[in-house]
C-alpha positions as CSV (number, residue, x, y, z in Angstrom):
1,M,19.6,-21.4,-62.6
2,K,15.9,-21.2,-61.7
3,A,14.3,-18.3,-59.9
4,T,10.8,-17.8,-58.6
5,K,9.2,-14.7,-57.1
6,E,6.8,-14.6,-54.1
7,T,5.0,-11.4,-53.3
8,L,5.1,-10.8,-49.5
9,S,3.5,-7.4,-49.6
10,P,2.9,-4.6,-52.1
11,T,6.4,-3.4,-51.4
12,R,8.3,-6.6,-50.6
13,V,9.1,-9.8,-52.5
14,K,11.0,-13.0,-51.8
15,L,13.1,-14.6,-54.5
16,T,13.9,-18.3,-54.3
17,V,16.9,-19.2,-56.5
18,E,18.1,-22.7,-57.3
19,V,21.6,-23.1,-58.8
20,P,23.0,-26.4,-60.1
21,F,26.5,-27.2,-58.8
22,D,27.9,-27.0,-62.3
23,E,27.0,-23.3,-62.5
24,L,29.1,-22.7,-59.4
25,K,32.3,-24.2,-60.9
26,P,33.5,-20.9,-62.4
27,S,33.3,-19.2,-59.0
28,L,34.9,-22.2,-57.3
29,E,37.8,-22.1,-59.8
30,A,38.2,-18.4,-59.3
31,T,38.3,-18.9,-55.5
32,Y,41.0,-21.6,-55.8
33,R,43.1,-19.2,-58.0
34,K,42.7,-16.4,-55.5
35,L,43.6,-18.6,-52.6
36,A,46.5,-20.1,-54.4
37,R,48.0,-16.6,-54.7
38,Q,47.3,-15.7,-51.0
39,V,48.2,-18.9,-49.2
40,R,51.9,-19.7,-48.7
41,V,52.8,-23.4,-48.8
42,S,56.4,-24.7,-48.6
43,G,57.5,-26.2,-52.0
44,F,55.0,-24.2,-54.0
45,R,55.3,-20.9,-55.7
46,P,52.6,-18.2,-55.1
47,G,49.7,-19.0,-57.4
48,K,50.8,-22.6,-58.0
49,V,49.3,-24.3,-54.9
50,P,47.1,-27.2,-56.1
51,P,43.4,-27.3,-55.1
52,R,43.9,-30.5,-53.2
53,I,46.5,-28.9,-51.0
54,L,44.3,-25.9,-50.4
55,D,41.5,-28.3,-49.4
56,Q,43.9,-29.9,-46.9
57,R,45.1,-26.6,-45.5
58,L,41.8,-24.7,-45.3
59,G,39.1,-27.3,-45.5
60,R,36.9,-27.9,-48.5
61,G,33.9,-26.4,-46.7
62,V,35.6,-23.1,-46.1
63,I,36.5,-22.9,-49.8
64,L,33.0,-23.8,-50.9
65,D,31.5,-21.1,-48.7
66,E,33.9,-18.5,-50.1
67,A,33.0,-19.6,-53.6
68,V,29.3,-19.2,-52.9
69,Q,29.9,-15.7,-51.5
70,E,31.8,-14.8,-54.6
71,A,28.9,-16.1,-56.8
72,L,26.0,-14.7,-54.9
73,P,26.0,-11.1,-56.3
74,Q,25.9,-12.2,-59.9
75,L,23.4,-14.9,-59.2
76,Y,21.1,-12.5,-57.3
77,S,21.5,-9.9,-60.2
78,E,20.4,-12.5,-62.7
79,A,17.4,-13.6,-60.6
80,V,16.3,-9.9,-60.3
81,Q,16.5,-9.4,-64.0
82,A,14.8,-12.7,-64.8
83,E,11.9,-11.9,-62.5
84,E,11.8,-8.2,-63.5
85,V,12.1,-7.0,-59.9
86,D,12.4,-3.2,-59.4
87,V,14.4,-3.3,-56.2
88,L,14.7,-0.4,-53.8
89,S,16.9,-1.8,-51.0
90,R,19.7,-4.2,-50.3
91,P,18.5,-7.8,-50.1
92,E,18.3,-10.0,-47.0
93,V,19.8,-13.3,-48.2
94,D,19.5,-16.7,-46.6
95,I,21.2,-19.9,-48.0
96,T,18.7,-22.6,-47.3
97,E,20.4,-25.5,-49.1
98,F,23.9,-26.3,-50.2
99,A,26.3,-29.3,-50.1
100,D,29.4,-30.2,-51.9
101,G,28.3,-31.4,-55.4
102,G,24.7,-30.5,-54.8
103,Q,22.6,-27.6,-55.8
104,L,22.7,-24.2,-54.1
105,V,19.3,-22.8,-52.9
106,F,19.0,-19.3,-51.5
107,T,16.3,-16.8,-50.8
108,A,16.5,-13.0,-51.1
109,E,13.9,-10.7,-49.6
110,V,13.9,-7.2,-50.9
111,D,11.8,-4.0,-50.9
112,V,10.4,-3.2,-54.3
113,R,8.7,-0.3,-56.0
114,P,4.9,-0.6,-55.5
115,E,2.5,-0.7,-58.4
116,V,0.7,2.6,-58.9
117,T,-2.7,2.9,-60.6
118,L,-3.0,6.3,-62.1
119,P,-6.3,8.2,-62.5
120,E,-7.3,9.8,-65.8
121,F,-5.3,13.0,-66.0
122,S,-8.3,14.9,-67.3
123,E,-10.3,14.0,-64.2
124,L,-7.9,15.9,-62.0
125,E,-9.3,19.3,-60.9
126,I,-7.7,21.8,-58.7
127,T,-8.5,25.3,-57.4
128,V,-6.0,28.1,-57.3
129,D,-6.0,31.7,-56.4
130,A,-6.8,34.1,-59.2
131,V,-4.1,36.5,-60.4
132,E,-5.0,39.9,-59.0
133,V,-2.9,43.0,-58.6
134,T,-4.5,45.9,-56.8
135,D,-3.7,49.6,-57.0
136,E,-2.6,49.4,-53.3
137,Q,-0.1,46.7,-54.1
138,V,1.3,48.7,-57.0
139,E,1.6,51.8,-54.8
140,E,3.3,49.7,-52.1
141,Q,6.0,48.6,-54.5
142,L,6.3,52.2,-55.8
143,G,6.7,53.4,-52.3
144,A,9.5,50.8,-51.6
145,L,11.3,52.0,-54.7
146,R,10.9,55.6,-53.7
147,D,12.3,54.7,-50.2
148,R,15.5,53.5,-51.9
149,F,16.1,56.9,-53.3
150,A,15.4,58.7,-50.0
151,V,18.0,61.1,-48.6
152,L,19.0,61.2,-44.9
153,T,19.3,64.8,-43.6
154,P,20.7,65.7,-40.2
155,V,18.1,67.5,-38.0
156,E,18.3,69.3,-34.6
157,R,15.2,68.1,-32.8
158,A,13.9,65.2,-30.7
159,V,13.9,61.7,-32.2
160,Q,10.7,60.7,-34.0
161,A,9.5,57.4,-35.5
162,G,11.0,57.0,-38.9
163,D,14.2,58.8,-38.1
164,Y,17.6,57.3,-38.5
165,V,19.8,57.6,-35.4
166,S,23.3,56.8,-34.4
167,L,23.4,54.9,-31.1
168,D,25.9,53.8,-28.5
169,L,24.5,50.8,-26.7
170,S,25.5,48.8,-23.6
171,A,23.7,46.3,-21.3
172,E,24.1,44.8,-17.9
173,A,22.4,42.2,-15.8
174,D,22.4,42.5,-12.0
175,G,24.9,45.3,-12.3
176,T,27.4,43.3,-14.3
177,P,28.1,44.2,-17.9
178,I,27.1,41.6,-20.5
179,D,29.9,40.4,-22.7
180,G,29.3,41.3,-26.4
181,A,26.4,43.6,-25.6
182,E,28.1,46.8,-26.5
183,A,28.0,48.8,-29.7
184,T,29.2,52.3,-30.8
185,G,27.9,54.4,-33.6
186,L,25.1,51.8,-34.5
187,S,22.8,53.1,-37.2
188,Y,19.1,52.3,-36.5
189,E,15.8,53.2,-38.0
190,V,13.5,54.2,-35.2
191,G,10.2,52.3,-35.2
192,S,11.6,49.3,-37.1
193,G,11.6,47.2,-33.9
194,N,14.4,45.0,-35.3
195,L,17.1,45.6,-32.6
196,V,16.1,45.4,-29.0
197,E,12.6,45.2,-27.6
198,G,11.7,48.5,-25.8
199,L,14.4,50.5,-27.6
200,D,11.9,52.5,-29.7
201,D,9.8,53.6,-26.8
202,A,13.0,54.6,-24.9
203,I,14.6,56.8,-27.5
204,I,11.6,58.5,-29.1
205,G,11.7,62.1,-27.7
206,A,15.4,62.0,-26.9
207,T,17.8,64.6,-28.3
208,D,21.3,64.3,-29.7
209,G,23.7,63.4,-26.8
210,E,20.9,62.3,-24.5
211,T,21.1,58.9,-22.7
212,R,18.1,56.8,-21.9
213,T,17.9,53.6,-19.9
214,F,15.3,50.9,-20.1
215,T,14.8,47.2,-19.1
216,T,14.3,44.4,-21.5
217,E,14.4,40.6,-21.5
218,L,17.4,38.8,-22.8
219,L,16.5,36.6,-25.7
220,S,19.7,34.5,-26.2
221,G,22.9,33.6,-24.5
222,E,23.5,32.0,-21.1
223,Q,21.2,34.6,-19.4
224,A,18.3,34.2,-21.8
225,G,15.0,35.0,-20.2
226,Q,16.5,37.2,-17.5
227,P,16.0,41.0,-17.3
228,A,18.7,43.3,-18.5
229,Q,19.3,47.1,-18.1
230,V,20.1,48.7,-21.5
231,T,21.7,52.1,-21.9
232,A,21.2,53.9,-25.2
233,T,22.9,57.2,-26.0
234,V,21.7,59.2,-29.1
235,R,24.7,60.4,-31.1
236,G,22.9,61.9,-34.1
237,V,19.5,62.2,-35.6
238,K,18.7,62.2,-39.4
239,E,15.4,62.6,-41.1
240,K,14.5,60.6,-44.2
241,E,13.4,62.8,-47.1
242,L,11.6,61.1,-49.9
243,P,11.8,62.3,-53.5
244,A,8.7,63.7,-55.1
245,L,6.6,61.1,-56.9
246,D,6.7,62.5,-60.4
247,D,8.0,61.9,-63.9
248,D,11.5,63.1,-62.8
249,F,11.5,60.3,-60.2
250,A,10.5,57.7,-62.8
251,T,13.4,58.8,-65.0
252,T,15.8,58.6,-62.1
253,A,14.7,55.3,-60.7
254,S,14.0,53.4,-63.9
255,E,14.3,53.3,-67.7
256,F,10.9,54.9,-68.1
257,D,10.1,58.5,-68.9
258,T,6.8,58.9,-67.0
259,L,5.4,57.8,-63.7
260,D,2.5,56.1,-65.5
261,E,4.9,53.9,-67.5
262,L,6.7,53.0,-64.3
263,R,3.4,52.1,-62.6
264,A,2.4,50.0,-65.5
265,D,5.7,48.1,-65.4
266,I,5.4,47.5,-61.7
267,R,1.9,46.1,-62.3
268,T,3.2,43.8,-65.1
269,R,6.0,42.5,-62.9
270,L,3.6,41.9,-60.0
271,E,1.3,40.0,-62.3
272,Q,4.2,37.8,-63.6
273,S,5.2,37.1,-60.0
274,R,1.6,36.2,-59.1
275,R,1.5,33.8,-62.1
276,T,4.7,32.1,-61.0
277,E,3.2,31.8,-57.5
278,Q,0.0,30.4,-59.1
279,V,2.0,27.7,-60.8
280,G,3.6,26.8,-57.5
281,Q,0.2,26.7,-55.8
282,A,-1.2,24.5,-58.6
283,R,1.8,22.2,-58.3
284,E,1.2,21.7,-54.6
285,K,-2.6,21.3,-55.0
286,L,-2.1,18.8,-57.8
287,L,0.2,16.6,-55.7
288,E,-2.2,16.9,-52.7
289,S,-5.0,15.7,-55.0
290,L,-2.9,12.8,-56.3
291,L,-1.9,11.7,-52.8
292,E,-5.6,11.7,-51.8
293,R,-6.7,9.7,-54.9
294,V,-3.9,7.3,-55.4
295,E,-3.0,4.6,-52.8
296,V,0.7,4.2,-52.7
297,P,2.3,2.1,-49.9
298,V,5.8,3.1,-48.8
299,P,8.5,0.5,-48.1
300,G,9.6,0.7,-44.5
301,S,13.3,0.7,-45.3
302,L,12.9,3.6,-47.7
303,L,10.9,5.6,-45.2
304,A,13.4,5.0,-42.4
305,G,16.3,6.0,-44.7
306,E,14.5,9.2,-45.7
307,I,13.7,10.2,-42.1
308,E,17.3,9.5,-41.1
309,A,18.6,11.7,-44.0
310,R,16.3,14.5,-43.0
311,E,17.4,14.3,-39.3
312,H,21.0,14.3,-40.4
313,R,20.5,17.5,-42.5
314,L,18.7,19.2,-39.6
315,S,21.5,18.4,-37.2
316,R,24.0,19.9,-39.6
317,E,21.9,23.0,-40.1
318,L,21.3,23.5,-36.4
319,E,25.0,23.1,-35.7
320,Y,25.8,25.6,-38.4
321,I,23.5,28.3,-36.9
322,G,24.8,27.5,-33.4
323,T,21.7,26.1,-31.7
324,D,20.5,22.7,-30.6
325,R,17.4,20.5,-31.1
326,P,15.5,21.4,-27.9
327,S,15.9,25.1,-28.6
328,Y,14.7,24.6,-32.2
329,L,11.7,22.7,-31.1
330,E,10.9,25.4,-28.5
331,T,11.0,28.0,-31.3
332,L,8.6,25.8,-33.3
333,G,6.4,25.3,-30.3
334,Q,6.4,21.5,-30.8
335,T,7.2,18.5,-28.7
336,E,9.7,15.9,-29.8
337,E,6.8,13.5,-30.6
338,E,4.9,16.1,-32.6
339,F,8.0,17.1,-34.6
340,D,8.9,13.4,-35.3
341,A,5.4,12.7,-36.5
342,E,5.5,15.7,-38.8
343,V,8.9,14.6,-40.2
344,R,7.6,11.1,-40.8
345,E,4.4,12.4,-42.5
346,S,6.4,14.8,-44.7
347,A,8.9,12.1,-45.7
348,G,6.2,9.6,-46.5
349,K,4.4,12.2,-48.7
350,A,7.6,13.0,-50.6
351,I,8.3,9.4,-51.3
352,R,4.7,8.7,-52.4
353,S,4.7,11.8,-54.6
354,Q,7.8,10.5,-56.4
355,F,6.4,7.0,-56.8
356,I,3.3,8.6,-58.5
357,L,5.4,10.9,-60.8
358,D,7.6,7.9,-61.7
359,A,4.5,6.0,-62.7
360,V,3.5,8.9,-65.0
361,I,7.0,8.9,-66.5
362,D,6.6,5.2,-67.3
363,A,3.0,5.5,-68.5
364,E,3.8,8.4,-70.8
365,S,7.3,7.3,-71.8
366,I,8.7,10.6,-70.8
367,G,12.4,11.0,-71.7
368,I,15.1,13.6,-71.3
369,D,17.6,14.8,-73.8
370,Q,21.1,16.2,-73.3
371,G,20.0,19.8,-73.8
372,E,17.5,19.6,-70.9
373,L,20.0,17.9,-68.7
374,M,22.6,20.6,-69.4
375,E,20.1,23.4,-68.8
376,Q,19.4,22.1,-65.3
377,L,23.0,21.4,-64.6
378,I,23.9,25.0,-65.5
379,L,21.0,26.4,-63.4
380,R,22.1,24.4,-60.3
381,A,25.7,25.3,-60.8
382,Q,24.8,29.0,-60.8
383,R,22.9,28.5,-57.6
384,S,25.8,26.8,-56.0
385,G,28.2,29.5,-57.2
386,V,30.5,27.1,-59.1
387,Q,31.4,26.6,-62.7
388,P,29.2,24.1,-64.6
389,D,32.1,21.8,-65.5
390,V,33.1,21.7,-61.8
391,Y,29.6,21.0,-60.7
392,A,29.2,18.2,-63.3
393,Q,32.4,16.6,-62.0
394,Q,31.0,16.8,-58.4
395,L,27.8,15.1,-59.6
396,A,29.7,12.4,-61.4
397,Q,31.6,11.4,-58.3
398,G,28.4,10.0,-56.6
399,E,24.8,9.4,-57.5
400,G,24.2,13.1,-58.2
401,L,23.8,12.8,-61.9
402,T,21.2,10.0,-61.6
403,A,19.4,12.2,-59.0
404,L,19.4,15.2,-61.3
405,M,18.0,13.2,-64.2
406,A,15.3,11.8,-62.0
407,D,14.4,15.3,-60.8
408,V,14.2,16.6,-64.4
409,L,12.0,13.7,-65.4
410,R,9.7,14.1,-62.5
411,T,9.3,17.9,-63.2
412,K,8.3,17.1,-66.8
413,A,5.8,14.5,-65.5
414,L,4.3,17.1,-63.1
415,F,3.9,19.7,-65.8
416,L,2.4,17.1,-68.1
417,L,-0.2,16.5,-65.4
418,L,-0.9,20.2,-65.0
419,E,-1.3,20.6,-68.8
420,N,-4.1,18.0,-68.7
421,A,-5.7,18.8,-65.4
422,K,-8.7,21.2,-65.0
423,V,-7.5,24.3,-63.2
424,V,-10.0,26.9,-61.9
425,D,-10.0,29.8,-59.5
426,G,-12.2,30.4,-56.5
427,A,-15.1,31.5,-58.8
428,G,-14.8,28.4,-60.9
429,T,-13.3,30.3,-63.8
430,P,-10.8,28.3,-65.9
431,V,-7.2,29.3,-65.3
432,E,-4.5,29.1,-67.9
433,L,-1.3,28.4,-66.0
434,A,1.9,30.1,-67.1
435,L,3.7,26.8,-67.7
436,P,6.9,26.4,-69.6
437,A,6.3,26.3,-73.3
438,R,6.7,23.2,-75.3
439,S,9.9,23.2,-77.5
440,Q,9.8,22.1,-81.1
441,P,10.6,18.4,-81.5
442,D,14.2,17.7,-82.5
443,T,14.1,15.5,-85.6
444,D,17.2,13.7,-84.4
445,A,15.8,13.1,-80.9
446,D,13.1,10.9,-79.6
447,A,9.7,12.5,-79.7
448,D,9.4,11.9,-76.0
449,H,12.0,14.5,-75.4
450,D,10.1,17.5,-76.6
451,R,9.1,19.3,-73.4
452,D,11.1,22.3,-72.5
453,V,11.6,22.5,-68.7
454,T,13.0,25.8,-67.3
455,V,11.9,25.4,-63.7
456,A,14.0,24.1,-60.9
457,A,13.5,20.4,-60.6
458,E,13.6,20.3,-56.8
459,A,10.2,22.0,-56.8
460,V,8.6,18.6,-57.7
461,A,8.3,17.3,-54.1
462,P,5.7,18.9,-51.7
463,G,7.0,21.2,-49.0
464,D,10.6,20.4,-48.2
465,G,10.2,16.9,-49.7
466,D,13.5,15.9,-51.3
467,A,13.3,12.2,-50.9
468,T,15.4,10.3,-53.4
469,V,13.5,7.4,-54.8
470,E,15.7,6.0,-57.5
471,P,16.1,2.7,-59.3
472,V,18.5,0.5,-57.3
473,E,21.0,-1.5,-59.2
474,P,21.3,-5.1,-58.0
475,V,23.7,-5.0,-55.1
476,E,25.9,-7.5,-53.4
477,A,23.9,-9.8,-51.3
478,E,24.2,-9.7,-47.5
479,T,24.2,-13.3,-46.3
480,D,22.4,-14.1,-43.1
481,G,23.5,-17.7,-43.1
482,N,24.8,-20.4,-45.2
483,G,22.5,-23.2,-44.3
C-alpha cells in the first residue's frame, strides 16, 4: 500500500491511498466465506458454496465491492498511521479507481488538529486584582453570622421593615381567582422584596389580622404581564432580635473564645476565598492572552458539533425548568441572531483554548499518573452524588474516561503556564498565586507525572466552555462512491 498526504487547509488534509490487488485478497476471501454462510444454494451446505457459484448468483462486481468496503477501514487506518495524521472527524472517502485484478485507489478527506506555535511562557503577562479584605467586609460576614443566631419574638404592633410576618395571600385578575395563587400561613421577611412586587409597601403599617389589597403585574403563567389584585392578610408579627456582639457570641457561634479571634478567622477565610478567586481570574486572563497571541484555526466540523452539543444541552435545561427558547432569550435581552453569534464565539474559544493547552501538553511532555486520575474521579463522583466505583463504571461505558484524562492533563498544562507567566496586580506588584503545590516525584513513576492537581478540571475552558477536543481513533470510512 502507498499513501500520500495533501494539505488542503490548516485543518484539513486529503489522503490518497493506492492498494495493489494482492493486498485485497484477504478481504476478498473473508467476503466469500461470509457470503457462503449467508447465501442458500441447493446442493450446497451453508458455508460450503464455492466462490464461482457465488459469482454466478451475486455477480463478481457486487462481491468485489463488498470486499473493498470490508477492507477500507483497515486500509484507512494504516494510511493515517503511516502519514501521522491527527484526525478529528470521520473521513469523506471516494474510490477513484478499481477494477477486478487491478489496484484500488481511494481518497479520504478528513479534518485534522492544526499546528500550534506557542509563545515563550515567560513572556506571558497578566494583571489580576489584588487580594484585599476590608474591615467592612469582615463586619458584613460577622453580621450574617450574627443574623443566623437571631431570635424571632412575637410583638403587638404595626408591621415594620425587617419583621417576619405570617401571611395569607390570594390573587385575582378581572375579578376571577388565579389558580395556584393562594397561600396560607406563609412566612415572609418584610423588606426582602423576594415574593410579590408591591407587597412590602402594602403591609408595612398593618397590624395582626388586618387585610391589605394592592395591584401588581403578573410575571409568569398564561396571564403574564397583566395586572392582578392581591389580597394579603397579616396573621402574626415577629421582631428579629440579634444577639449581643461580644465574646459570649463568639463562643456560641464558633470554636473561638473571643470576638477578636472570630474576626481574625473570618478575615483569614475571606483572604483564602479571594486567593481562590484570584487564581480563577488569572486562569481566565491567561487563556484570553493566549487566544489573542496564538492563531489557531478551528475545523468547521468540530465547531458545528460543539455548537450542536451546546444547543442540545440548553434545550434539555430549558425543558427541565419549564420554559422555552423565546422566553429565555427575552430574559437575556437578546435576539436569536445575537444569541447564536455568542454561542458560536464561545464554542470557538473553548475549542481554540483546548488546542493550545494540548500543544502545551505535547511540548512539555505532561503526563498523568493513576493517583491524579483517581483523585479527580473521586471529586467528580462526590459532586454527582454517586459512589466512585459506580461513577467509574459510568465513565467506562462511553468516552468519559478519555474526556476525564484530557481534562486533567489540560488543567496541569494551564497551571504550568501560570507558574511560568508574569502575574501582577493593578499597581504592577508581582502576585504569587495560590496554585496547587507540586508533589514529590514518585521514583516508580515518570518524572512528567509530578504535578499535584487538586482543582476541578472543568475549570480549564473559558466561561462555560466544555468543548471536547479529543484524539479521534481511525474510524470506519464512509464511502461516497466506488468509482
